[in-house]
C-alpha positions as CSV (number, residue, x, y, z in Angstrom):
1,M,0.0,0.0,0.0
2,D,1.3,3.5,-0.9
3,P,2.7,5.1,2.4
4,R,0.7,8.3,1.5
5,W,-2.5,6.5,1.7
6,L,-1.6,5.4,5.3
7,S,-0.8,8.9,6.2
8,V,-4.1,10.4,4.9
9,L,-6.1,7.5,6.3
10,S,-4.4,8.0,9.7
11,L,-5.3,11.7,9.5
12,L,-8.9,10.9,8.8
13,L,-9.2,8.5,11.6
14,H,-7.7,10.8,14.2
15,I,-9.7,13.9,13.1
16,P,-13.2,12.4,12.2
17,F,-15.1,15.3,13.6
18,A,-13.1,18.4,12.8
19,S,-14.6,21.5,14.0
20,A,-16.9,23.2,11.6
21,Q,-15.3,26.4,12.5
22,Q,-12.5,25.6,10.1
23,C,-15.0,26.1,7.2
24,E,-16.1,29.4,8.2
25,I,-15.8,32.2,5.7
26,P,-12.9,34.6,6.6
27,R,-14.1,38.1,7.5
28,G,-14.4,40.4,4.7
29,N,-16.0,38.0,2.1
30,A,-19.6,38.3,3.1
31,E,-20.3,40.7,0.2
32,A,-18.8,38.3,-2.3
33,V,-20.9,35.5,-1.0
34,R,-24.1,37.7,-1.1
35,S,-23.3,38.7,-4.6
36,L,-23.0,35.1,-5.8
37,N,-26.4,34.6,-4.1
38,A,-27.8,37.5,-6.0
39,V,-26.4,36.2,-9.3
40,L,-28.3,32.9,-8.9
41,L,-31.3,34.6,-7.7
42,K,-31.3,36.7,-10.9
43,V,-30.9,33.5,-13.0
44,A,-33.8,32.1,-11.2
45,A,-35.9,35.2,-11.8
46,D,-35.1,35.2,-15.6
47,P,-38.0,33.4,-17.4
48,S,-35.8,33.1,-20.6
49,R,-33.6,30.6,-18.9
50,P,-34.8,26.8,-18.5
51,P,-35.2,26.0,-14.8
52,N,-32.5,24.0,-13.2
53,P,-33.1,22.1,-10.0
54,S,-29.5,22.5,-8.9
55,I,-29.9,26.3,-8.9
56,Y,-33.0,25.9,-6.7
57,L,-31.1,23.6,-4.2
58,A,-28.5,26.3,-3.9
59,L,-31.2,29.0,-3.2
60,R,-32.8,26.8,-0.6
61,L,-29.4,26.0,1.1
62,S,-28.5,29.7,1.3
63,D,-29.0,31.9,4.3
64,Q,-30.2,34.8,2.3
65,H,-33.7,34.3,0.5
66,N,-36.2,35.8,-1.7
67,F,-39.2,33.4,-1.0
68,T,-41.4,34.8,-3.7
69,T,-38.9,34.1,-6.4
70,E,-38.0,30.7,-5.0
71,R,-41.7,29.7,-5.0
72,Q,-42.1,30.9,-8.6
73,Y,-39.0,29.0,-9.5
74,L,-40.3,25.8,-8.0
75,K,-43.5,26.2,-9.8
76,R,-41.5,26.4,-13.1
77,L,-39.7,23.2,-12.1
78,V,-42.9,21.4,-11.4
79,E,-44.4,22.5,-14.8
80,I,-41.3,20.9,-16.4
81,F,-41.1,17.6,-14.4
82,Q,-44.8,17.2,-13.6
83,P,-46.9,19.0,-16.3
84,N,-50.5,19.2,-15.6
85,T,-51.9,17.3,-18.7
86,G,-54.8,15.8,-17.0
87,S,-53.4,12.3,-16.5
88,P,-50.2,11.1,-14.7
89,P,-47.1,10.5,-16.8
90,S,-46.5,6.9,-17.8
91,E,-43.2,5.1,-17.2
92,V,-42.3,5.7,-20.7
93,D,-42.7,9.5,-20.4
94,Y,-40.1,9.5,-17.5
95,E,-37.8,7.2,-19.3
96,E,-37.6,9.4,-22.4
97,R,-37.7,12.7,-20.6
98,F,-35.6,12.4,-17.5
99,G,-32.6,10.3,-16.7
100,T,-31.6,9.1,-13.2
101,G,-29.7,12.3,-12.4
102,Q,-32.3,14.8,-13.5
103,L,-35.1,13.1,-11.8
104,A,-32.9,12.8,-8.6
105,L,-32.1,16.6,-8.6
106,Y,-35.8,17.3,-8.9
107,L,-36.7,15.0,-6.0
108,L,-34.0,16.7,-4.0
109,A,-35.6,20.1,-4.9
110,L,-39.0,18.8,-3.6
111,R,-37.4,17.7,-0.4
112,A,-35.6,21.1,0.1
113,A,-39.0,22.9,-0.5
114,C,-40.6,20.6,2.2
115,Q,-43.2,19.5,-0.3
116,N,-45.8,16.9,0.6
117,M,-44.7,13.7,-1.0
118,R,-47.7,11.7,0.0
119,T,-49.7,12.6,-3.2
120,V,-50.1,10.0,-5.9
121,A,-48.1,12.0,-8.4
122,R,-45.2,12.5,-6.1
123,N,-45.2,8.9,-4.9
124,Q,-45.0,8.0,-8.5
125,L,-41.8,10.0,-8.8
126,I,-40.2,8.0,-5.9
127,T,-41.3,4.8,-7.6
128,Q,-39.8,5.9,-10.9
129,L,-36.4,6.8,-9.3
130,K,-36.5,3.3,-7.8
131,M,-37.0,1.8,-11.2
132,H,-34.2,3.9,-12.7
133,L,-31.9,2.8,-10.1
134,H,-32.8,-1.0,-10.6
135,K,-32.2,-0.6,-14.3
136,E,-28.8,1.1,-13.7
137,M,-28.0,-1.9,-11.3
138,E,-29.0,-4.4,-13.9
139,H,-26.7,-2.9,-16.4
140,I,-23.8,-2.9,-14.0
141,G,-24.6,-6.6,-13.1
142,N,-24.6,-7.7,-16.8
143,Q,-21.2,-9.1,-17.6
144,S,-21.3,-8.0,-21.2
145,I,-21.9,-4.3,-20.0
146,G,-20.5,-3.9,-16.5
147,H,-21.5,-0.2,-16.1
148,P,-24.5,1.8,-15.3
149,L,-27.1,2.7,-17.9
150,S,-25.9,6.4,-17.3
151,N,-22.8,6.8,-15.1
152,Y,-21.8,6.4,-11.5
153,Y,-22.4,10.2,-10.9
154,Q,-26.0,10.0,-11.6
155,Y,-26.3,6.6,-10.0
156,S,-24.9,8.2,-6.7
157,L,-27.2,11.1,-7.2
158,G,-30.2,8.8,-7.4
159,V,-29.1,7.1,-4.3
160,L,-28.7,10.3,-2.4
161,A,-32.1,11.6,-3.4
162,M,-33.8,8.4,-2.1
163,C,-31.9,8.6,1.1
164,A,-32.7,12.3,1.5
165,H,-36.4,11.3,1.3
166,H,-35.9,8.8,4.0
167,K,-36.7,5.9,1.7
168,K,-35.1,2.5,2.3
169,I,-33.0,1.5,-0.8
170,D,-32.6,-2.1,-2.1
171,E,-29.2,-3.2,-0.5
172,H,-28.3,-4.7,-3.9
173,V,-28.4,-1.1,-5.3
174,I,-26.1,0.1,-2.5
175,D,-23.8,-2.9,-2.9
176,K,-23.3,-2.1,-6.5
177,L,-22.1,1.4,-5.6
178,L,-19.9,0.2,-2.8
179,D,-18.3,-2.4,-5.2
180,A,-17.7,0.3,-7.8
181,E,-15.9,2.4,-5.2
182,E,-13.8,-0.6,-3.9
183,K,-12.7,-1.5,-7.4
184,G,-11.8,2.0,-8.5
185,K,-14.6,2.4,-11.1
186,F,-15.2,6.1,-10.6
187,Q,-13.2,7.1,-13.6
188,L,-13.4,9.4,-16.6
189,D,-11.1,8.9,-19.6
190,H,-9.2,6.2,-17.5
191,K,-8.5,8.8,-14.7
192,F,-10.0,9.2,-11.3
193,S,-13.2,11.2,-11.5
194,V,-13.2,13.5,-8.5
195,D,-16.8,14.8,-9.1
196,T,-18.2,11.2,-9.2
197,A,-16.2,10.1,-6.1
198,A,-17.5,13.2,-4.3
199,M,-21.2,12.5,-5.2
200,A,-20.8,8.9,-4.2
201,G,-19.2,10.0,-0.9
202,L,-22.3,12.1,-0.3
203,A,-24.5,9.2,-1.0
204,F,-22.5,7.0,1.3
205,G,-22.5,9.7,4.0
206,C,-26.2,10.0,3.9
207,L,-26.8,6.2,4.0
208,K,-24.5,5.6,7.0
209,D,-26.6,8.0,9.0
210,S,-29.8,6.1,8.2
211,H,-31.5,3.6,10.6
212,F,-32.7,1.3,7.8
213,Y,-29.6,-0.9,7.4
214,T,-27.6,-3.6,9.2
215,A,-24.6,-2.8,11.3
216,P,-22.3,-4.6,8.8
217,L,-23.6,-2.5,6.0
218,L,-23.3,0.7,8.0
219,A,-19.8,-0.2,8.8
220,K,-18.9,-0.6,5.1
221,L,-20.7,2.7,4.3
222,S,-18.5,4.5,7.0
223,Q,-15.3,2.8,5.4
224,A,-16.4,3.9,2.0
225,V,-16.7,7.5,3.1
226,Q,-13.1,7.3,4.4
227,R,-11.8,5.7,1.3
228,V,-13.5,8.2,-0.9
229,T,-12.1,11.2,1.0
230,G,-8.7,9.6,1.2
231,N,-8.6,9.0,-2.5
232,I,-9.6,12.6,-3.3
233,L,-6.9,13.9,-1.0
234,L,-4.3,11.3,-1.8
235,P,-2.9,12.8,-5.3
236,E,-1.9,16.1,-3.8
237,P,-1.7,15.7,0.0
238,Q,0.3,19.0,0.4
239,E,-1.8,21.0,-1.9
240,G,-5.4,20.4,-0.8
241,I,-8.1,18.7,-2.8
242,S,-7.3,16.9,-6.1
243,G,-8.9,17.8,-9.3
244,N,-9.4,21.3,-10.7
245,I,-11.0,24.2,-9.2
246,Y,-14.5,23.4,-10.7
247,S,-14.5,20.1,-8.8
248,R,-13.8,21.7,-5.5
249,P,-17.3,22.9,-4.5
250,L,-18.7,19.5,-4.7
251,V,-15.7,17.9,-2.8
252,M,-16.0,20.6,-0.2
253,Q,-19.6,19.7,0.2
254,L,-18.4,16.1,0.8
255,L,-15.8,17.1,3.4
256,M,-18.1,19.5,5.2
257,G,-21.1,17.2,5.2
258,T,-19.2,14.1,6.5
259,R,-17.1,16.1,9.1
260,T,-13.8,15.4,7.4
261,D,-13.0,19.0,6.7
262,H,-9.5,19.3,8.1
263,L,-8.2,20.9,4.9
264,C,-11.2,23.2,4.6
265,A,-9.5,26.5,5.5
266,R,-7.0,26.1,2.7
267,D,-9.4,25.1,0.1
268,M,-11.9,27.7,1.2
269,H,-9.3,30.3,0.4
270,T,-8.8,28.8,-3.1
271,L,-12.6,28.9,-3.7
272,L,-12.8,32.5,-2.5
273,H,-9.9,33.6,-4.7
274,G,-11.5,31.8,-7.7
275,L,-14.8,33.7,-7.0
276,A,-13.0,37.0,-6.8
277,R,-11.3,36.3,-10.1
278,G,-14.6,35.5,-11.7
279,V,-13.7,31.9,-12.7
280,F,-17.0,30.5,-11.7
281,H,-19.3,31.7,-14.5
282,N,-21.2,28.5,-15.1
283,S,-24.4,28.4,-13.2
284,L,-24.2,24.7,-12.3
285,I,-20.8,25.1,-10.7
286,Q,-22.0,28.3,-9.0
287,S,-24.9,26.4,-7.6
288,Q,-22.6,23.8,-6.1
289,L,-20.4,26.5,-4.6
290,L,-23.0,28.6,-2.9
291,P,-24.0,26.0,-0.2
292,V,-20.4,25.7,0.7
293,L,-20.0,29.3,1.3
294,Y,-22.9,29.1,3.8
295,G,-21.4,26.0,5.4
296,K,-24.0,23.6,3.9
297,S,-24.0,20.5,1.8
298,Y,-26.5,18.4,0.0
299,L,-26.6,16.2,3.0
300,D,-28.5,19.0,4.9
301,I,-31.4,18.7,2.6
302,A,-32.6,15.5,4.4
303,D,-33.4,17.5,7.5
304,M,-34.7,20.8,6.0
305,R,-37.4,22.6,7.9
306,C,-39.5,25.2,6.2
307,H,-42.2,26.2,8.8
308,A,-41.0,29.8,9.2
309,E,-41.3,30.4,5.5
310,R,-45.1,30.0,5.0
311,G,-46.3,33.2,3.5
312,A,-43.1,35.0,4.7
313,G,-42.7,37.4,1.9
314,E,-41.8,40.1,4.4
315,A,-38.8,38.0,5.4
316,D,-37.1,38.3,2.1
317,S,-33.4,39.3,2.6
318,L,-32.5,39.5,-1.1
319,I,-34.2,41.2,-4.0
320,P,-33.3,40.1,-7.6
321,D,-32.0,43.1,-9.5
322,L,-33.1,42.3,-13.0
323,S,-32.0,45.7,-14.3
324,S,-28.3,45.3,-13.3
325,P,-25.9,44.6,-16.2
326,E,-24.1,41.3,-16.7
327,P,-20.6,41.2,-15.3
328,R,-18.0,42.4,-17.8
329,R,-16.6,39.5,-19.7
330,P,-12.9,39.1,-20.6
331,S,-13.9,39.0,-24.3
332,Q,-14.8,42.7,-24.0
333,T,-11.2,43.8,-23.2
334,G,-10.2,44.2,-26.8
335,E,-7.4,41.7,-26.7
336,R,-7.4,39.1,-29.5
337,I,-5.8,35.7,-29.7
338,A,-5.0,33.1,-32.3
339,V,-7.1,29.8,-32.1
340,H,-6.3,26.7,-33.9
341,L,-9.3,24.4,-34.4
342,V,-8.4,20.9,-35.5
343,V,-11.0,18.0,-35.8
344,Y,-9.9,14.3,-36.3
345,H,-12.2,11.4,-37.2
346,P,-12.5,9.2,-34.1
347,S,-11.8,5.8,-35.9
348,N,-9.0,6.6,-38.3
349,L,-7.7,9.9,-37.1
350,K,-8.3,11.4,-40.6
351,L,-8.2,15.2,-40.5
352,L,-11.7,16.5,-40.9
353,Y,-11.2,20.2,-40.2
354,K,-8.4,22.6,-39.6
355,R,-8.4,26.4,-39.4
356,L,-6.6,29.3,-37.7
357,L,-8.8,32.2,-36.7
358,K,-8.6,35.3,-34.4
359,A,-11.0,35.7,-31.6
360,P,-11.4,38.0,-28.7
361,A,-9.7,37.0,-25.5
362,G,-12.2,35.3,-23.1
363,S,-14.4,34.0,-26.0
364,S,-16.2,30.8,-25.1
365,L,-15.4,27.8,-27.3
366,L,-19.1,27.8,-28.4
367,E,-18.7,31.3,-29.7
368,I,-15.4,30.3,-31.6
369,L,-17.1,27.3,-33.1
370,M,-20.0,29.4,-34.2
371,A,-17.8,31.8,-35.8
372,A,-16.0,28.9,-37.7
373,T,-19.3,27.9,-39.2
374,K,-19.3,31.1,-41.3
375,L,-15.7,30.9,-42.6
376,G,-14.2,29.4,-45.7
377,Q,-15.5,27.2,-48.4
378,K,-15.5,24.2,-46.0
379,P,-17.1,25.7,-42.8
380,L,-17.1,23.9,-39.5
381,R,-20.3,21.8,-38.9
382,F,-21.4,20.7,-35.5
383,Q,-24.5,20.0,-33.3
384,T,-25.1,20.5,-29.7
385,E,-27.6,19.4,-27.1
386,N,-28.7,21.6,-24.3
387,T,-28.0,20.2,-20.8
388,L,-28.2,21.6,-17.3
389,S,-24.5,22.3,-17.5
390,G,-24.8,24.2,-20.8
391,P,-24.5,23.0,-24.5
392,M,-22.7,19.7,-25.1
393,I,-21.3,18.7,-28.6
394,T,-23.1,15.7,-30.0
395,A,-21.9,15.7,-33.6
396,M,-18.8,17.2,-35.5
397,M,-18.4,17.4,-39.3
398,G,-21.3,14.9,-39.5
399,V,-19.9,12.4,-37.2
400,K,-22.0,11.4,-34.2
401,A,-22.3,8.6,-31.7
402,R,-25.1,6.1,-32.4
403,K,-27.7,5.6,-29.6
404,G,-26.3,3.5,-26.8
405,E,-22.7,3.8,-27.7
406,R,-21.8,5.8,-24.6
407,K,-19.4,8.1,-26.5
408,Y,-18.8,11.7,-26.4
409,W,-16.5,14.2,-28.2
410,R,-13.1,14.8,-26.5
411,I,-12.0,18.3,-26.7
412,L,-8.3,19.1,-26.0
413,G,-6.4,22.3,-25.4
414,G,-2.7,23.0,-25.9
415,G,-0.5,20.0,-25.0
416,H,-3.5,17.8,-25.7
417,R,-4.8,18.4,-22.2
418,I,-8.6,18.1,-21.7
419,L,-9.9,21.5,-21.2
420,E,-11.1,22.6,-17.7
421,Q,-13.4,25.3,-19.2
422,G,-14.2,26.7,-22.5
423,R,-12.8,30.3,-22.1
424,C,-9.8,31.3,-24.2
425,R,-7.7,34.0,-22.7
426,R,-4.0,34.3,-23.2
427,T,-3.1,30.8,-24.7
428,V,-3.6,29.4,-28.1
429,L,-6.3,26.7,-28.2
430,H,-5.8,23.4,-30.1
431,G,-9.1,21.7,-30.3
432,A,-8.6,18.1,-31.3
433,A,-11.7,16.0,-31.1
434,G,-12.5,12.2,-31.3
435,F,-14.9,9.8,-29.8
436,L,-13.9,8.2,-26.4
437,P,-15.8,5.9,-24.1
438,G,-18.2,8.0,-22.0
439,A,-21.8,8.7,-21.2
440,A,-23.4,10.1,-24.3
441,G,-26.2,12.5,-23.5
442,T,-25.2,12.9,-19.8
443,W,-26.0,16.3,-18.4
444,R,-23.3,16.4,-15.8
445,A,-20.5,18.9,-16.6
446,A,-17.9,17.1,-14.5
447,D,-18.5,13.9,-16.5
448,L,-17.8,15.7,-19.8
449,P,-15.0,17.9,-21.3
450,R,-15.6,21.3,-19.8
451,A,-15.4,22.8,-23.3
452,L,-18.5,24.8,-24.1
453,R,-18.8,26.9,-20.8
């Protein structure tokens, strides 16, 4: 066993209940936190933006509220997930419209709103999520497949949502997630997926506090939490959490929610510094960050209380300012950079597209791709699919994954590194693309190249 693992595990065992004070926001940052809260509230108040349950969760876990806007946003979510068509949606409707992760997020939103789940329609949602999880489990158990129908991030999110609603989960479903963790299956592109591990850790953390399960299973869950946090800390024990800055909000939720936050102060500083520099411009990542800045995690959803909010419009502490301008973007500075776009066919590496173009510094990759569609005799052709994380590439130069292939387009920057975000500032971008094993159609940003943000 690697001695670093022993060191990290020893630290976890000796400080299992580190003081939550280590995760307090340093003085002088209250306004920055409030500003992020206001940004998400403005997103929620904008009817042109499709509702996102993750944003609603962030607003519910905040200490600052505008209950009127939150109720209106919840109503919009209900209209998407449970439209009033006069008849309850069938199993096929849910299968086609919502995957495990989306349905789980919506159920977490209902729990965060303290909604009555004893109605027929909402009981049906719980039943549907159970069915999703069983189908995911069957895919994992199939020797010719060996992986979830979606991915382990969504599988973990589904387990967490069931747990937050205090529903007993089939132990076979839990065992499959425990087995995946033990065998190191939380990977993306053959590398450890910090985001997936963090979400699985949150699911394990919720389950280990449940009274539904046997003592041996609870012991396994506790050990799994320790292993997950150890693996996240192991790659860079002297530098804080592994993964990039966009993974840290979710990982911080895990460390805070499971009381293993001994590195919290260092990484809280990193997050606050990133917030000050404006690196968190994707609403999904912002929504994962906001609870952390209030000392909360998704584990707090299971015990939410909403009694004081009934009809409490006068208690609003935030007012969405819809007239305020959007923050100045780097692309408005006037600086321009050279961008190389290169597309290779996934099977034979045949060159499909190559062009050098100029773009304003800070342009999103989506803006650059759109510009390339209007240039030259052989313009770039691509298709995208809207997700909760933003647009995802589904086809490039006519090449797309067939249904069920679990493939996505890999987008690389200079040095053939997977892009952490889709903003081009001072460096030249080399965008090489090809199909790799993945979760086609998944909405989770962390399980995709972060290219179109």
